[in-house]
DODREN-215608 format. One record per residue (C-alpha): residue in three letters; residue number from 0; x, y, z. Coordinates in pm, 1 decimal. Each point is the difference from the previous one (the first is absolute). Layout:
[rec 'ala' NUM [X Y Z]]
...
end
This chain:
[rec 'met' 0 [-13057.0 21080.6 -9972.7]]
[rec 'his' 1 [-120.4 354.0 64.6]]
[rec 'gln' 2 [-275.2 -34.0 -262.9]]
[rec 'ala' 3 [-127.2 -322.0 163.7]]
[rec 'val' 4 [-15.1 166.0 338.2]]
[rec 'arg' 5 [-177.4 306.7 -143.5]]
[rec 'ser' 6 [-270.3 -214.3 -166.0]]
[rec 'val' 7 [-122.8 -146.2 328.5]]
[rec 'thr' 8 [32.2 296.4 232.0]]
[rec 'arg' 9 [-357.2 113.1 -72.6]]
[rec 'val' 10 [-173.4 -337.0 34.1]]
[rec 'thr' 11 [-329.8 41.5 193.1]]
[rec 'arg' 12 [-260.2 -276.1 53.5]]
[rec 'gly' 13 [140.0 -213.4 -280.4]]
[rec 'lys' 14 [-24.7 274.1 -266.6]]
[rec 'thr' 15 [262.7 229.6 -145.9]]
[rec 'ala' 16 [-45.5 367.5 -75.8]]
[rec 'thr' 17 [-117.8 -95.3 -352.4]]
[rec 'gly' 18 [-280.0 -227.0 135.8]]
[rec 'arg' 19 [139.0 -335.2 -115.4]]
[rec 'asn' 20 [-18.6 -288.2 246.7]]
[rec 'ile' 21 [333.0 -150.7 91.7]]
[rec 'lys' 22 [119.4 -223.8 274.8]]
[rec 'gln' 23 [179.3 167.6 282.2]]
[rec 'thr' 24 [368.1 -77.3 -30.1]]
[rec 'lys' 25 [259.6 47.3 267.3]]
[rec 'ile' 26 [262.3 253.2 -84.5]]
[rec 'ala' 27 [272.0 -230.3 125.3]]
[rec 'glu' 28 [-91.7 -261.8 -264.0]]
[rec 'met' 29 [31.8 250.4 -282.6]]
[rec 'ile' 30 [341.6 127.4 109.0]]
[rec 'pro' 31 [272.8 -204.7 -167.5]]
[rec 'lys' 32 [216.3 -186.8 247.9]]
[rec 'lys' 33 [367.5 84.5 13.3]]
[rec 'ser' 34 [252.6 -274.5 41.1]]
[rec 'phe' 35 [284.4 16.7 251.1]]
[rec 'pro' 36 [261.7 -254.9 -106.3]]
[rec 'leu' 37 [203.1 46.3 319.9]]
[rec 'leu' 38 [-284.3 -110.8 228.1]]
[rec 'pro' 39 [-151.8 -351.4 4.2]]
[rec 'ser' 40 [-355.7 -60.2 -103.3]]
[rec 'arg' 41 [-268.2 5.6 269.8]]
[rec 'arg' 42 [-43.3 -371.2 -3.8]]
[rec 'trp' 43 [373.2 -46.5 66.7]]
[rec 'ile' 44 [29.6 250.1 288.1]]
[rec 'leu' 45 [-109.6 -242.5 274.9]]
[rec 'pro' 46 [227.7 -289.8 -110.9]]
[rec 'phe' 47 [285.4 244.1 -52.3]]
[rec 'cys' 48 [-32.2 142.3 354.5]]
[rec 'ser' 49 [-30.2 -349.6 147.6]]
[rec 'ile' 50 [320.9 -118.2 -166.7]]
[rec 'leu' 51 [183.0 316.2 106.4]]
[rec 'ser' 52 [-112.5 -38.7 362.9]]
[rec 'leu' 53 [103.6 -366.0 6.2]]
[rec 'thr' 54 [342.1 85.9 -142.0]]
[rec 'leu' 55 [61.2 267.8 263.9]]
[rec 'phe' 56 [-115.6 -234.3 277.3]]
[rec 'leu' 57 [238.3 -275.7 -108.0]]
[rec 'ala' 58 [285.1 250.9 -27.1]]
[rec 'leu' 59 [-53.7 135.0 351.3]]
[rec 'phe' 60 [-89.7 -330.3 166.9]]
[rec 'pro' 61 [186.3 -284.8 -170.3]]
[rec 'ser' 62 [-112.3 -352.8 71.4]]
[rec 'pro' 63 [192.3 -164.5 287.1]]
[rec 'val' 64 [246.7 -276.7 -68.3]]
[rec 'trp' 65 [-43.9 -280.5 247.1]]
[rec 'pro' 66 [311.1 -177.5 129.2]]
[rec 'glu' 67 [85.9 -321.1 -177.7]]
[rec 'ser' 68 [-69.0 -328.7 172.4]]
[rec 'glu' 69 [105.0 -337.0 -146.3]]
[rec 'gly' 70 [63.8 155.4 -339.1]]
[rec 'glu' 71 [-348.1 147.0 -37.4]]
[rec 'arg' 72 [-158.9 333.5 83.1]]
[rec 'gly' 73 [-293.6 -0.7 233.0]]
[rec 'pro' 74 [-201.1 210.8 244.3]]
[rec 'pro' 75 [152.8 133.3 324.6]]
[rec 'ser' 76 [-107.4 -314.3 185.9]]
[rec 'glu' 77 [263.5 -196.0 -189.3]]
[rec 'ala' 78 [285.0 235.4 99.1]]
[rec 'pro' 79 [297.4 -146.1 185.6]]
[rec 'lys' 80 [-52.1 -46.4 372.1]]
[rec 'ala' 81 [301.6 220.6 79.8]]
[rec 'ile' 82 [-159.6 301.8 -166.7]]
[rec 'lys' 83 [-333.3 -60.8 172.9]]
[rec 'ala' 84 [170.5 -35.4 338.0]]
[rec 'lys' 85 [197.6 322.6 -48.9]]
[rec 'glu' 86 [-311.9 197.5 -87.0]]
[rec 'ser' 87 [-192.5 -137.1 296.2]]
[rec 'val' 88 [262.7 105.2 257.0]]
[rec 'thr' 89 [-70.1 340.5 155.9]]
[rec 'ala' 90 [213.7 189.0 248.0]]
[rec 'glu' 91 [-124.4 60.2 352.9]]
[rec 'tyr' 92 [86.8 257.5 262.9]]
[rec 'val' 93 [251.0 -120.5 259.7]]
[rec 'gly' 94 [46.5 310.0 216.3]]
[rec 'thr' 95 [291.2 234.6 68.0]]
[rec 'asp' 96 [149.2 -229.5 264.4]]
[rec 'thr' 97 [78.5 -253.0 -271.1]]
[rec 'cys' 98 [179.1 263.0 -208.7]]
[rec 'val' 99 [220.1 101.5 294.4]]
[rec 'leu' 100 [158.7 -346.3 12.4]]
[rec 'cys' 101 [198.1 75.2 -317.8]]
[rec 'his' 102 [-24.2 378.2 -44.1]]
[rec 'glu' 103 [114.2 113.4 343.7]]
[rec 'lys' 104 [177.5 315.1 -120.5]]
[rec 'glu' 105 [-298.5 121.3 -201.8]]
[rec 'ala' 106 [-231.0 -73.6 294.0]]
[rec 'lys' 107 [201.1 225.7 233.9]]
[rec 'glu' 108 [-4.0 284.7 -252.5]]
[rec 'phe' 109 [-366.7 -50.4 -70.2]]
[rec 'arg' 110 [-96.3 58.4 364.7]]
[rec 'leu' 111 [127.4 359.8 -31.4]]
[rec 'ser' 112 [-162.9 75.8 -333.3]]
[rec 'thr' 113 [-325.0 174.3 -79.9]]
[rec 'his' 114 [-136.7 -309.8 -170.8]]
[rec 'ser' 115 [20.4 -201.7 322.5]]
[rec 'arg' 116 [-269.9 219.0 155.3]]
[rec 'ile' 117 [-247.0 -80.7 -277.1]]
[rec 'ser' 118 [-249.8 -273.2 69.7]]
[rec 'val' 119 [-337.1 -107.7 -135.0]]
[rec 'pro' 120 [-243.6 -69.6 285.4]]
[rec 'gly' 121 [-221.1 -305.5 -12.5]]
[rec 'glu' 122 [9.2 -358.5 118.4]]
[rec 'lys' 123 [-23.8 -145.2 -350.5]]
[rec 'val' 124 [277.8 221.8 -139.3]]
[rec 'lys' 125 [314.0 -213.0 -19.4]]
[rec 'ala' 126 [222.1 239.4 -197.8]]
[rec 'gln' 127 [200.1 181.5 266.6]]
[rec 'gly' 128 [357.8 117.7 35.8]]
[rec 'cys' 129 [237.2 -126.6 -268.4]]
[rec 'glu' 130 [-270.5 -172.7 -199.9]]
[rec 'met' 131 [-192.7 322.7 -54.3]]
[rec 'cys' 132 [258.6 92.3 -263.9]]
[rec 'his' 133 [165.8 -330.6 -87.1]]
[rec 'gly' 134 [-314.9 -211.0 -21.8]]
[rec 'pro' 135 [-67.1 -340.8 159.4]]
[rec 'gly' 136 [327.3 -175.3 75.8]]
[rec 'ser' 137 [-78.5 -370.2 40.0]]
[rec 'leu' 138 [143.8 -95.8 -338.8]]
[rec 'his' 139 [305.4 213.5 68.4]]
[rec 'val' 140 [61.4 -182.1 328.0]]
[rec 'glu' 141 [-45.5 -343.5 -155.6]]
[rec 'ala' 142 [228.7 73.0 -298.4]]
[rec 'ser' 143 [347.2 -152.1 10.1]]
[rec 'asp' 144 [287.5 228.6 105.2]]
[rec 'thr' 145 [216.0 -141.2 -279.0]]
[rec 'asp' 146 [-243.3 115.2 -268.1]]
[rec 'lys' 147 [43.9 375.1 44.8]]
[rec 'lys' 148 [-176.5 91.4 -323.5]]
[rec 'gly' 149 [-303.6 -209.3 86.5]]
[rec 'lys' 150 [-3.8 137.4 354.1]]
[rec 'arg' 151 [-6.1 358.3 -127.6]]
[rec 'gln' 152 [-291.0 -74.3 -230.7]]
[rec 'thr' 153 [-221.3 -112.3 289.0]]
[rec 'ile' 154 [-7.7 341.7 168.3]]
[rec 'ile' 155 [-84.0 353.6 -111.7]]
[rec 'asn' 156 [308.9 222.7 -18.9]]
[rec 'pro' 157 [-76.0 375.4 -35.0]]
[rec 'lys' 158 [349.7 48.5 -139.2]]
[rec 'arg' 159 [-102.0 -189.8 -313.4]]
[rec 'asp' 160 [-370.2 83.5 2.2]]
[rec 'pro' 161 [-114.3 348.3 113.5]]
[rec 'ser' 162 [-365.3 -108.3 -4.8]]
[rec 'ala' 163 [41.6 -109.0 362.2]]
[rec 'cys' 164 [65.9 364.7 93.2]]
[rec 'phe' 165 [-276.0 131.1 -225.2]]
[rec 'asn' 166 [-260.7 -198.5 192.1]]
[rec 'cys' 167 [17.4 274.3 264.0]]
[rec 'his' 168 [185.9 287.9 -168.4]]
[rec 'leu' 169 [-250.2 61.8 -279.4]]
[rec 'asp' 170 [91.8 368.7 -28.0]]
[rec 'lys' 171 [360.8 -88.8 -83.3]]
[rec 'lys' 172 [-112.6 -239.2 -271.6]]
[rec 'ile' 173 [-187.1 288.0 -162.5]]
[rec 'glu' 174 [303.5 228.8 28.7]]
[rec 'phe' 175 [214.5 -256.1 -181.2]]
[rec 'arg' 176 [-235.0 39.9 -299.0]]
[rec 'leu' 177 [64.4 373.5 -30.8]]
[rec 'pro' 178 [205.2 124.9 -298.5]]
[rec 'tyr' 179 [321.9 30.5 203.8]]
[rec 'his' 180 [63.7 -275.0 255.9]]
[rec 'his' 181 [252.2 -244.7 131.9]]
[rec 'pro' 182 [-11.7 -313.6 -221.0]]
[rec 'val' 183 [-149.2 -230.9 261.7]]
[rec 'leu' 184 [-281.1 -131.7 -219.5]]
[rec 'glu' 185 [256.6 -61.3 -274.7]]
[rec 'gly' 186 [197.9 -225.1 232.8]]
[rec 'lys' 187 [319.8 208.6 -2.7]]
[rec 'val' 188 [-38.5 118.4 359.8]]
[rec 'ser' 189 [-177.1 -161.1 293.6]]
[rec 'cys' 190 [-157.5 146.8 311.0]]
[rec 'thr' 191 [264.1 -166.9 217.6]]
[rec 'asp' 192 [277.9 191.2 -178.2]]
[rec 'cys' 193 [-114.2 309.4 190.1]]
[rec 'his' 194 [-207.6 -135.8 286.3]]
[rec 'ser' 195 [77.9 -253.1 267.4]]
[rec 'ala' 196 [-330.1 -157.1 94.4]]
[rec 'his' 197 [159.6 -163.6 305.7]]
[rec 'gly' 198 [199.1 306.7 105.8]]
[rec 'ala' 199 [-77.8 246.0 275.5]]
[rec 'glu' 200 [-182.2 315.5 -99.4]]
[rec 'val' 201 [179.3 333.5 -34.4]]
[rec 'arg' 202 [-305.1 222.7 -33.0]]
[rec 'pro' 203 [-371.2 -80.4 12.0]]
[rec 'trp' 204 [-116.5 -200.9 -301.0]]
[rec 'ser' 205 [350.3 -63.1 -128.7]]
[rec 'ala' 206 [231.1 -298.7 4.9]]
[rec 'thr' 207 [340.9 118.4 -114.7]]
[rec 'thr' 208 [308.0 -3.2 222.3]]
[rec 'leu' 209 [100.2 127.7 343.2]]
[rec 'asn' 210 [263.2 230.9 -153.0]]
[rec 'asp' 211 [-212.7 226.1 -215.6]]
[rec 'met' 212 [-286.4 -17.5 -244.9]]
[rec 'asn' 213 [234.6 122.6 -272.2]]
[rec 'glu' 214 [215.2 -309.9 40.9]]
[rec 'ala' 215 [-255.2 -194.6 -200.2]]
[rec 'cys' 216 [44.6 244.3 -289.6]]
[rec 'phe' 217 [378.0 21.6 31.0]]
[rec 'lys' 218 [31.2 -371.1 -74.2]]
[rec 'cys' 219 [-44.4 88.0 -367.4]]
[rec 'his' 220 [33.8 379.3 -14.9]]
[rec 'lys' 221 [349.4 20.5 146.0]]
[rec 'glu' 222 [92.2 328.9 -171.7]]
[rec 'gln' 223 [-265.2 185.0 203.3]]
[rec 'arg' 224 [140.2 -118.3 333.7]]
[rec 'gly' 225 [274.4 258.4 32.8]]
[rec 'pro' 226 [142.4 131.7 225.0]]
[rec 'phe' 227 [-14.0 344.6 -158.5]]
[rec 'val' 228 [162.1 323.2 111.9]]
[rec 'phe' 229 [-329.3 181.1 -59.4]]
[rec 'glu' 230 [-293.1 -220.3 91.8]]
[rec 'his' 231 [-357.9 23.1 -113.2]]
[rec 'glu' 232 [-202.3 -17.1 318.8]]
[rec 'ala' 233 [-283.6 -179.0 -174.8]]
[rec 'val' 234 [224.1 -303.9 -56.5]]
[rec 'arg' 235 [74.2 -13.2 370.8]]
[rec 'glu' 236 [-372.5 -4.8 73.4]]
[rec 'gly' 237 [-52.3 -288.1 -240.5]]
[rec 'cys' 238 [-21.2 -83.5 -367.1]]
[rec 'thr' 239 [-377.1 -16.7 31.9]]
[rec 'thr' 240 [-7.2 377.3 48.1]]
[rec 'cys' 241 [35.4 41.5 -375.8]]
[rec 'his' 242 [-57.9 -349.4 -141.0]]
[rec 'lys' 243 [-294.5 -239.5 -2.8]]
[rec 'val' 244 [206.5 -312.4 26.6]]
[rec 'his' 245 [-255.0 -251.0 -132.9]]
[rec 'gly' 246 [-139.7 186.3 -297.9]]
[rec 'ser' 247 [-85.6 345.6 -125.8]]
[rec 'ile' 248 [-155.4 180.9 -293.4]]
[rec 'his' 249 [310.3 218.2 -22.5]]
[rec 'pro' 250 [345.7 -95.2 -132.4]]
[rec 'ser' 251 [263.1 -114.4 250.7]]
[rec 'leu' 252 [-281.8 -97.7 239.3]]
[rec 'leu' 253 [-35.6 362.4 112.3]]
[rec 'met' 254 [-280.6 119.2 226.3]]
[rec 'ala' 255 [-75.4 294.8 -230.8]]
[rec 'arg' 256 [121.1 124.9 -335.2]]
[rec 'asp' 257 [225.9 289.6 -101.5]]
[rec 'ser' 258 [65.7 276.9 250.9]]
[rec 'thr' 259 [-316.0 -92.1 189.9]]
[rec 'leu' 260 [203.8 -267.1 176.5]]
[rec 'cys' 261 [254.5 250.3 132.9]]
[rec 'leu' 262 [-256.6 264.2 84.9]]
[rec 'arg' 263 [-157.5 -236.9 252.2]]
[rec 'cys' 264 [287.2 102.0 229.4]]
[rec 'his' 265 [175.8 293.7 -168.4]]
[rec 'thr' 266 [-278.5 256.8 4.5]]
[rec 'gln' 267 [-26.3 328.0 185.0]]
[rec 'val' 268 [-226.9 301.5 39.3]]
[rec 'asn' 269 [172.3 213.7 -263.5]]
[rec 'phe' 270 [-26.1 -271.0 -269.5]]
[rec 'pro' 271 [129.4 -23.8 -274.3]]
[rec 'thr' 272 [303.6 105.2 200.2]]
[rec 'ile' 273 [169.6 -311.8 130.3]]
[rec 'gly' 274 [286.4 49.1 237.9]]
[rec 'lys' 275 [138.9 343.5 -79.1]]
[rec 'ser' 276 [-59.2 9.5 -376.4]]
[rec 'ser' 277 [-307.2 20.5 -222.0]]
[rec 'his' 278 [-87.1 -314.4 -195.7]]
[rec 'ala' 279 [-279.5 157.3 -208.4]]
[rec 'ala' 280 [193.6 -46.4 -325.6]]
[rec 'arg' 281 [162.7 -328.9 96.9]]
[rec 'leu' 282 [-296.6 -215.4 104.8]]
[rec 'pro' 283 [-168.5 -1.5 -345.2]]
[rec 'gln' 284 [321.9 -130.6 -160.9]]
[rec 'gly' 285 [-35.5 -348.9 144.1]]
[rec 'thr' 286 [44.1 -199.8 315.3]]
[rec 'cys' 287 [231.8 130.0 269.8]]
[rec 'phe' 288 [232.0 -297.6 -45.1]]
[rec 'ser' 289 [3.3 -29.5 -380.9]]
[rec 'ala' 290 [22.2 362.8 -114.6]]
[rec 'gly' 291 [371.3 20.7 61.5]]
[rec 'cys' 292 [-43.7 127.0 355.1]]
[rec 'his' 293 [-27.2 -232.2 302.0]]
[rec 'thr' 294 [120.7 -318.1 -168.5]]
[rec 'gly' 295 [149.5 -138.9 322.2]]
[rec 'met' 296 [-335.8 -41.8 167.9]]
[rec 'his' 297 [118.7 -285.8 223.2]]
[rec 'gly' 298 [310.4 183.5 117.8]]
[rec 'ser' 299 [306.1 180.0 -128.6]]
[rec 'asn' 300 [368.7 19.8 81.6]]
[rec 'phe' 301 [52.6 335.8 -176.7]]
[rec 'asp' 302 [-297.6 233.2 38.8]]
[rec 'glu' 303 [-215.9 78.4 299.5]]
[rec 'his' 304 [-299.0 63.7 -228.7]]
[rec 'leu' 305 [36.2 -350.7 -152.0]]
[rec 'arg' 306 [54.2 142.9 -347.8]]
[rec 'tyr' 307 [238.9 -279.5 -95.9]]
end
């Protein structure tokens, strides 16, 4: 191959260096073609790609199976009338006054909640009050009281579907996708396990209980409730002082990692002295609560420094 290339490198005006006339020949034609058995020939590339694309399309979008009618399959126009009637029925907004007729207790609680003060202005906006979260309720009202399962399926229930909450609380939906989070998206926990959407507010932008914000956490985390002989004041202020309750990038839903979490409160001018002792050699060993020191970070019955 190298000799063939060398023989035509000095072709000028149809003559070689020796003066003999030759036809100009492309170098590419003189180079022997290599075969690649793993790749299809050029003439088969287009049909091959077409078949591959069609296969992927059929795998992702299978052909629909029309409902049977009189023993034969046909287009959607031949579907049973019951199916067509069910698909054509759409729910309509009926207003909060209609909901109060059956849900009197929830209506009284709702008047004291933060959600009751939310409204969408506009004459054409029909979604107000209860139906802002639960959706249009006409089908729910018309459903039979004896068919409880069917009645539940005609209304949106945030306890079973958190998407109703995520329509407004988009930041919480993002937090539930962080590495460490409560398993709401997995369906193991729901928003209503911690929050009462109908309940009166305790603090601005919260909907827990009248007793304390920590009561929502103590429903599951009973061992942190106490009472303890030596309390950790941060627990009294609220679990959210140290934890991001919806999701966090740190283990145990912590606000910060390692000793950085504790140093948000336990810092002083003569740092690394904390309290009355120097922590210069202790801080690099690990977190304050996992290095064999302050393991009773929620409270202790034995040591005032929460060592155990």
